[in-house]
N, C-alpha and C positions, 0 to 999 in steps of 0.2 A: 701613641700619638693621639691627641685629643681631636675629635671631629664633631661635626654637626650633620652627619648623614642621616637622612630619614630611613630607618631600617625597614619600614613597611612599604615605602614608595616603589621599590624595585623588586617586589615579589619575593619568591622563595630565596633568591640569591642575594637579596639586600643584606640580611644579617651576616651572611658568609663574607661578603665584601667589607662590611663595616668592621667585623671582628679582625680581618686581616690588616686593615688600616690601623686599628688600635694597637696591634702588637708591635708596629714599627717604632723604634725609639730614635731613629735618625742618626745612628752611631757611625755609619760609613764603612763598616766591615765588608759590605757588599761591593764596594767600588772596584777593588782589585780582582773580583771574580766576574765582573760584567764585561763581556767582549765589546759591546757597543760603547761603553764608557771609555774603554781603552782606545777604541777607534776614534771617537768623536770628542772626548775630553770635556763634555758639558754635563753639568749637574742634572739638567733636565733629561739627559740620556743615560742616567744611572738608575738603578732600582729604587733607591730612596727618593730620587727626584721624580720618577714616574709615579710612585705611590702618592706623593704630594699632589701631583697633577690630577690623578684619578680621584683623590679625595675632594679636590676643589671642584672638579666637574660634577661629581656626585652631589656635592653641597649646593651646586648652582652658582658658584662664584667665578668660575672660569669657563668660557665657551669651549665646546668640544673641538671646534676647528683650530683653536690655539694649541690644544694639547695633542691633537691627533698625530702631527709629524713625529713627535717624540715617542708616543706610544706605539705607532706603527713601526718604528725602528727597533723595537724590542724583539729579540729573537724568540722569546719564550723558552729559552734554554734552561732556565731555573738554576743557573750556576750560582745565583745569589742565595739560594735556599740553604745549601750546606754551609755556606760562609756566614750565615746570620746567627749571632748568639741568642737573639730573641725568637728564633724559629718562626719567622714570619712566613706564612704559607702564600708566597707570592703568586703561585698558580691559581689559588682560590680567588684572587683579585683580578689579574690581567685577563684571564679567559672569560669569566662572567661579564667583566666590563666591556670587552669587545663584543660579546653576544648581545648585550643590551643596547650598544650604541652603533653597531656596524651600519645599520640602515640610515642613520642620521649623518654619517660622515660624508663630507664633500669628496667627490671622485671625478676624475676626468673620464671622457668616453673610453680612452685607451685602457685606463685602469679597470673600468667596469668590464670591458670586453675580456681583458686578461684574466680577471677573477672568475668570470663566468666560464671561460674555456677551461681553466684549471679545475673548477668545481664540477664541471660536467663531464670531464674525461678521466682525471687521475684516479678517482675512487672506483672506476669501473674498468676492469682489465680489458674487456673486448673493445670498448670505446677508446681506451688509451692506446691500445695496439694500433687501431685504425688511424687514430690521430697522429701517432708517432710515424707511421708509414707514410701518411699524407704529408706530414711536416718535412720529411726527408726530401720529398719532391720539390717543396717550396723553398727549401733552405738556400739554394743558390740565389734566390731573389730577396734574401733577408734584408739586405742593405736598403731596399726600397720600402720596407714596411715600417710602421710606427715602432718606436723603441720598445714598448711593452711586449709586442708580439715578436720582435727581433730577439729579445732575451729568451723567450720560451723556445724559439727554434734553436738557439745556440746551445741550450741545455740538452737537446736530443742526442742520444748516442749515435755513433756512425753506423752501427748495426744492432739489430735485435736478435736475441737467441731464439731458437725454435720454441714454439708453444709446448708446454708440458701439461697434459691433462692428468689430474690426480684422481686416484681411485678413492672410494669411500673408506676402505679399511686396509691397513697394512699390518699383518700379524707379526708378532714377535719372532725373532729368529732363534732365540734360545727359550728356556723355560719362562713362560710369561709371569712377570712380577708387577705389572702395572698396565693401566690403560688410560690414554690421554686423548683429548680432542685438540686438533691443531687449527689455529687461525691462519689461513693461507695468505692473507694480505691482499692488497690490490695492485698498486704499482709494481711491487716486488715480483708478482707473477709474470709481468711483462719484461721487466728489466733484468731480473736474475732468478728465473724459476728453479735453477739448480739449488738455491738455498733451501727451499722446501724439501727437495729430494735428499739433500745432505742431512737435514734435520731428521727426516723420517728414517734414513739409513742408520744414523747414530742411535736413535731411540730403539729401533728394532734390534740392533746388535746387542743392546743392553736389556733385552727382555721386555720391552715396552711395546704394547700394541697401540697403533696410532689410528685414530678415526678422523677423517676430514669431512665434517658435516656438510651435506648438500644445503644450498640455499643461503649460506653465509655470505656476507658482503663486507665492504669497507668498515673498519671499526668506527669511523666518524671523526678521527682525530684531525684529519686534514681540513674538515669543515669547522670543527669546534675551535681550533686554534686561530682561525681567521674571523670568528664571530658569526658563522652560519649555524645558529643554534637549531633551527628547524630541521635542517638536513642532518645534523649530528644526532638529534633525537630520533629521527626516523631510522637511521642506521643502527643506533644503539638498541632500539626496541626490536628491530628485526633480529639482531644477533642474540638478544635475550631469549627469544623463542627458539632459535636454531641450536644454541648451546645448552639448552635445558635438558641435560642427559646425565646418565650415571657414568662419570669418569673420575679418575683420581685428581685430574687437574685439566684446565684449559691452558695450553702452552702457546706462547708467541715467540717468534724469532725476529721481530722487528721492534726496536725500542719504542718507536712512536706508537705502534699498535698496542703494546702492553701498557704503556702510560695512558693511552686513550681509554682502554677498558677500565683501568683503575679510576678514571675520572667519570665513569658512568653514573655513580651516585650524585655527582654534582651536575652533570648534564641533565639528569632526570629528576633533579631535586624538586620536591613539591608536586610530583606527578604520582599516579597510581603505580608506576613502575619502579619507584625508588628502592623499595625493599629488595626486589628482584635484581636490581642493578648492584646493590651491595653484595648480594650472594655471588653474582658472577665475578665481581671485582675481587672478592676474597679468594675465589677459586682459581683465578688467572695468575700465571707467573711466567717469567721468561724461561725459555727452555734450558738455559744455563743453570738457573736456580733449581729447576726440577732435577736435572741430571746430577748436580752437586749434592742433592738431598738423598740420593740413593746410597745404600750401604756400601756398594762397591761398583766399579765399572769394569766392563770387559777389557782385559789387558790389551794394550796397543803394541804391535810388533816394533822391534828395534829398527830404527831407520838406517838407511845406507850412509848417511852423513849427518853432522850436526847442523841444525838450522837456527838462525837468529830470527825471532818473530817479535815484532812490536805490537803492543795492544793499544788501541784507541778507545777511550771511553765515550760512547754515545751519550749525549746529554740526557735524553729521556730514559736511559737505562741507569746511569750513575746518579743523576740529580733527582729525577722524578721518582724512580723506583728504588734507589739506594743499592743498586746491584753493581758492585765493583769487584768484590773478591771472587765470586763464583766463576766468571769467565777465565780469570787468571789461573784459578785453581785447576780448571779443566785443561787449559793449554799447558800448564805445568806438568800434567800427567803424561804428556807425550815424551817418550824417551828421546834424548838427543836434542831437545829444544832449549835454546837460550832465550828466555823471555825478557824483553827490555821495554822501558817506558818511553813515552813521547814527551819531550819538553813542553811545558805549558799545556799539559794534557787536560787541564780543567776548563780550558777555553774552547768554545764551540767552533766547529769547522765551518759554520756558515750555511749549512744546508737548511736545517730547522723547518721541515715540511716544505712549504712553498716560499720560504723566505728568500731563497736565491732567485726566485722570479720576481717577488715583490720589492726586494731591496738589493739589486744586483751588485751595486758598487761595494757595499759593506760585505756582502757575502763573498765576493771575489777576493777582497783583501784578506778575509779570515781564511778562505780556502787556500790561498797562496801560502800564508803563514803556516797553516797546518801541514801542507804538503812539504814545506821546507823542513819542518821539525821531524816529520816522518823520515824524510831522506837522510837527515843527520844521524838517525839511530844506527845506520849501517845494516838494518834488517833487510832480509830478502822478501819477507812477507809482513804485511800489516793486517792484523785481525780486528774485527769489530762486530757489533751486533745490531746494525741498522742499515737498511738499504739506502736511505737518504745520505747518510755519511759516506757509504761506499761510492755512490755516484759522484758526490762532490769531491772526495779525496782522490778518486781515480782520475777524474777530469784534470785536477790541478797537478797531480803527479805526472800525468801524461804531458802536460804543457811544459813541465820542467825537463822532460826527457828522462825521467826516473825509471829504473828497472824494478822498483818495489812493486810486488804483486798485492793487490787488494783482495782480501778474502773474508767471508763471514766466519765467525768462530766455529760454527757447525761444519762449514766446508773444510776448515783446517783439520778438525777432528776426523771427519769422514775420509779425507785424503790420507791421514795418518793410519787409519784402520786399513785402508785399501793399499797402503804403501804407494800412493800416487806421488811421483817425483815433483817436488816443488822447486822453484827457482832458487839456486844457491846464492 
């Protein structure tokens, strides 16, 4: 696509955005892969429509306030990327664009308060736990609160699991054949701390020593994807120092976190930290990728009965990192498992970081559809690799009265090793 974007006007990210715009040929292959286009049916709410809007804002021919409603409705799921024959790096456009223009966007008082609350709590486990516990007390009064705050309260789980404090090192349980550092995550430590324990257990059983570095924090993805560049950079720089160690890999067990670290070179583009960001991004991989790369895995005991398990592709695992095969391969190694696919699995569940807070109507519709398709598989368990997806899908399965159990891929593997009985 031809454009007249001033590549120097927008700093180090200007050429990146301009190159992404120029790769789009307006073919329309992205339309069927875009959840919001399926929901809203408007060209301006499709990937190619948003690319044109961003191009025109960058060129100065369209005011930001006219484009913002359509750009804000973008999930950032990157479903358009694998569908694009021109390989347009849509993430290299939407995230830098939001970072450059977030402060200029018109916002209501409620929206500003909602964004501030999310940004000051979700990335910090201790604060998030305190906020969630306080929110439960206020929840009965939710109908009297402004709509943005009401949405946040409605997303809170009915109960929180007990806090799990992680040790710094977990030795391999068999002959050591590797050593990795684990990114523990932020919201995940509050909502589902067992995911980290399951991840460590599976790695240890397969001869992998796990280090959980002290001082690590949020990867920054929650801030980066809503345009809070300063916060994302601070978090990225902190993690660059913390994970500067001799390990085979830095492993993540949340799709959004893995994708976030892979975006560190873009987040820190033009800074003194860019080369270090590239090194960490290259070293970081999803835990399923690391496990699948091992020569062999510890055999899993034969289960008591056959289980049907559905697998849900988290967007920032499948689309952003290209990880589709490895989780399925690992689940397929469990004896007695019948692995099935979810209809329209390429479409986002509607979680997308803080999207279900920012755009609750669209997120709810997508969540209901995803839960329906999961239910229709006939599976007893649905496995996935992202805490946001887990919370969203579990919420909507619960509203349907479904008995399908939501589990992380590592929890399913750990349960299989330990012969934990899953719902039939």
